[in-house]
C-alpha positions in Angstrom: 52.4 30.0 240.6 55.9 31.3 239.5 58.2 28.7 238.0 61.2 27.5 240.0 63.5 29.3 237.6 61.7 32.6 238.1 61.9 32.1 241.9 65.7 31.7 242.0 67.3 34.2 244.3 69.9 36.7 243.3 73.2 35.1 244.2 75.7 37.4 245.9 79.1 37.1 244.3 81.9 38.2 246.7 84.7 37.9 244.2 85.3 37.1 240.5 88.3 36.1 238.4 87.9 35.9 234.6 90.5 34.4 232.3 91.1 33.4 228.7 92.9 30.2 228.4 94.6 28.4 225.4 95.2 24.8 226.5 97.3 22.3 224.5 97.1 18.5 224.7 98.4 17.5 228.1 97.9 20.9 229.7 95.9 21.1 233.0 94.3 24.3 234.4 93.0 24.0 238.0 91.9 27.6 238.5 91.0 28.5 242.1 90.4 26.1 245.0 87.4 26.3 247.4 87.9 29.4 249.5 86.0 28.0 252.5 84.6 30.2 255.3 81.1 30.5 254.1 82.1 30.9 250.4 81.3 28.5 247.6 82.8 28.5 244.1 80.8 28.5 240.9 82.9 28.2 237.7 81.6 29.1 234.2 83.6 27.8 231.2 82.8 28.6 227.6 84.8 26.7 224.9 85.4 29.0 222.0 87.5 26.6 219.9 88.4 22.9 220.1 87.3 20.6 223.0 88.3 19.9 226.6 87.5 17.8 229.5 86.3 19.2 232.9 86.3 17.3 236.2 85.3 18.4 239.7 87.2 16.7 242.5 87.1 13.3 240.8 83.2 13.3 240.7 82.9 12.5 237.0 84.0 14.4 234.0 82.2 16.4 231.3 83.3 16.9 227.8 82.9 20.4 226.4 83.0 21.1 222.7 83.2 24.4 220.9 80.1 26.5 221.8 79.4 24.6 225.1 79.0 26.5 228.3 79.7 24.5 231.5 78.6 25.4 235.0 80.4 23.7 237.8 80.1 23.9 241.6 81.5 22.6 244.9 85.1 21.7 244.5 88.3 22.3 242.5 87.7 22.2 238.8 90.3 20.8 236.5 90.3 21.5 232.8 92.5 19.5 230.4 92.9 18.6 226.8 93.3 14.8 226.2 96.4 13.7 224.3 96.0 13.8 220.6 93.1 16.3 220.8 95.0 19.4 219.6 94.2 22.5 221.6 91.3 24.4 223.1 90.5 28.1 223.7 88.3 28.7 226.8 86.8 31.6 228.6 86.6 30.9 232.3 85.0 32.7 235.2 85.7 31.7 238.8 83.0 33.2 241.1 83.1 33.1 244.9 79.5 33.1 246.1 77.6 33.3 249.4 77.4 29.7 250.4 73.8 29.9 251.9 72.1 30.6 248.6 74.5 28.5 246.5 74.2 25.5 248.8 70.4 25.4 248.4 70.7 25.6 244.6 73.5 23.0 244.3 71.4 20.6 246.3 68.9 20.8 243.4 71.3 21.0 240.4 73.5 18.3 239.0 77.2 18.4 239.9 77.8 20.0 236.6 75.6 21.4 233.7 76.6 21.7 230.1 74.6 24.0 227.8 74.9 24.5 224.0 75.2 28.3 224.4 74.6 29.3 220.9 71.1 27.9 221.0 70.3 30.0 224.1 68.5 33.4 223.5 70.9 35.2 225.8 73.9 33.3 224.5 75.5 36.3 222.7 75.3 38.5 225.8 76.8 35.8 228.0 79.7 35.2 225.6 80.3 39.0 225.3 80.3 39.4 229.1 82.8 36.6 229.5 85.1 38.2 226.9 84.7 41.6 228.7 85.5 40.1 232.1 88.6 38.4 230.7 89.7 41.7 229.1 89.2 43.7 232.3 90.8 41.2 234.7 94.3 42.4 233.7 93.5 46.1 234.3 94.4 47.9 237.5 91.8 50.5 238.5 89.9 51.6 241.6 86.8 49.4 242.2 87.8 46.8 239.6 87.2 43.9 241.9 83.7 45.1 242.8 82.9 45.7 239.1 83.9 42.2 238.2 81.9 40.7 241.1 78.8 42.5 239.8 79.4 41.2 236.3 79.6 37.7 237.8 76.3 38.2 239.5 74.7 39.3 236.3 76.1 36.2 234.5 74.7 33.9 237.1 71.3 35.6 237.0 71.2 34.7 233.2 72.7 31.2 233.5 71.2 29.7 236.6 67.5 29.7 235.3 68.8 27.7 232.3 70.1 25.0 234.6 67.0 24.3 236.6 65.9 20.7 236.0 62.7 20.4 234.0 60.1 17.9 235.3 56.7 17.0 234.2 55.3 17.7 237.6 56.3 20.0 240.4 60.0 20.8 240.9 61.6 19.1 243.9 63.4 20.1 247.1 64.2 23.7 247.8 63.2 24.7 244.2 59.7 23.5 245.0 59.6 25.8 248.0 61.1 28.7 246.0 58.5 28.2 243.3 55.5 28.0 245.7 53.4 31.2 245.5 53.4 31.7 249.3 56.7 30.2 250.5 58.6 31.6 247.6 57.6 35.2 248.5 58.5 34.6 252.1 61.9 33.2 251.2 62.6 36.2 249.0 61.5 38.7 251.7 63.8 37.1 254.3 66.7 37.2 251.9 66.1 40.8 250.9 65.8 42.1 254.5 67.2 39.6 257.0 67.6 42.5 259.5 63.9 43.3 259.6 62.0 42.4 262.8 60.1 39.7 261.1 57.2 37.8 262.8 55.1 35.0 261.4 52.2 37.6 261.1 54.4 40.0 259.1 55.7 37.3 256.8 52.1 36.1 256.2 51.1 39.6 255.2 54.1 39.7 252.8 52.7 36.6 251.1 49.1 37.7 251.3 47.9 34.8 253.4 47.1 33.8 256.9 49.5 32.9 259.7 48.1 29.3 259.9 48.3 28.7 256.1 51.9 30.1 256.0 53.1 28.0 258.9 51.5 24.8 257.5 52.8 25.4 253.9 56.3 26.4 255.0 56.6 23.3 257.2 55.5 21.1 254.3 57.9 22.6 251.8 60.9 23.4 254.0 60.6 20.9 256.8 61.0 23.6 259.4 59.1 26.7 260.6 59.5 30.2 259.1 61.2 31.6 262.2 63.6 28.6 262.5 64.6 29.1 258.8 65.1 32.8 259.4 67.4 32.1 262.3 69.5 29.7 260.2 69.6 32.2 257.3 70.8 35.1 259.6 73.5 33.0 261.2 74.7 31.7 257.8 74.9 35.3 256.5 76.8 36.3 259.6 79.3 33.4 259.3 80.0 34.5 255.7 80.6 38.1 256.7 82.9 37.1 259.6 85.0 35.0 257.2 85.2 37.4 254.3 85.3 40.8 255.8 86.6 42.9 258.7 83.2 44.4 259.5 82.9 44.9 263.3 81.0 42.3 265.2 78.3 44.7 266.5 77.6 45.9 262.9 77.3 42.3 261.6 74.8 41.6 264.4 72.7 44.5 263.4 72.9 43.7 259.6 71.6 40.2 260.2 68.8 41.2 262.5 70.0 41.0 266.1 69.3 43.8 268.5 72.5 43.3 270.5 75.8 41.7 269.8 75.4 39.7 273.1 72.2 38.0 271.8 74.0 37.4 268.4 77.1 35.9 270.0 74.9 33.6 272.1 72.9 32.4 269.1 76.1 32.0 267.0 77.8 29.9 269.6 74.8 27.7 270.1 74.6 27.0 266.3 78.3 26.8 265.3 79.8 25.6 268.6 82.3 28.5 268.9 82.0 32.3 269.5 81.9 34.6 266.5 85.5 35.9 267.2 86.8 32.4 267.2 85.0 31.6 264.0 86.6 34.7 262.4 90.1 33.7 263.5 89.7 30.2 262.2 88.5 31.4 258.8 90.6 34.4 258.4 92.5 32.7 255.6 89.4 32.9 253.5 89.9 36.7 253.1 93.4 36.2 251.8 92.1 33.5 249.4 89.4 35.8 248.2 91.8 38.7 247.7 94.0 36.6 245.4 90.9 35.0 243.9 89.7 38.5 242.8 93.1 39.2 241.1 
């Protein structure tokens, strides 16, 4: 059976802002607020020199010393240097991510994770990538925002497996499902191709098992059926696209697996309580937030 860390999905980063900060005693840096509209923030902070305190929306603070990498999610992150502590130099990456995958992971991770980066095998690459992102953030060039977002994805792919809780027995919650040989393959297949005309039989073939075994195992691990989970995934992906893009409704319906925009609109309204067009209007501000977030 693959480990929970190996089963983590690739997280889609929709925007990224990198910065290099020099904070003095009494300084406060708040970075970017939660963008909303189906987008969740992840913030990476690497302390190069000195020490600082990091706090997410009043939910406890973490102290970061030189060489520490902090990973923070769900909320506005405040960095500050306590009085009398001199100054700190910090590399920071604010990453706007697809809330569907991030939400599942944040349910399993602590509110924040602090790692001694220089004891990590990939630590040199992670530090160099943060330096590169900070250097590129000030440049103006075609496709720069997309390039920084891809760099953010690569960083999370390296960092997230380091943050998975270690347990003597099986991992818990969604991570247990993702690490299950059968359910993990089905979750990955759904995420890779949400628009495919999946059936329980097709998903069972993907996992090399029977329909009955898949249905039973999926219910045990996820508390729902494969097709119910697929419907939730498709609608969550659609909500994110509506909030963060101007892709036409009919295209979004096709991209998430609905044969007609009418069927999609009906399912979306049943799940979210409003039609897709209304959802898009209400969350239109998320696009502006993400535009500024990307620099």
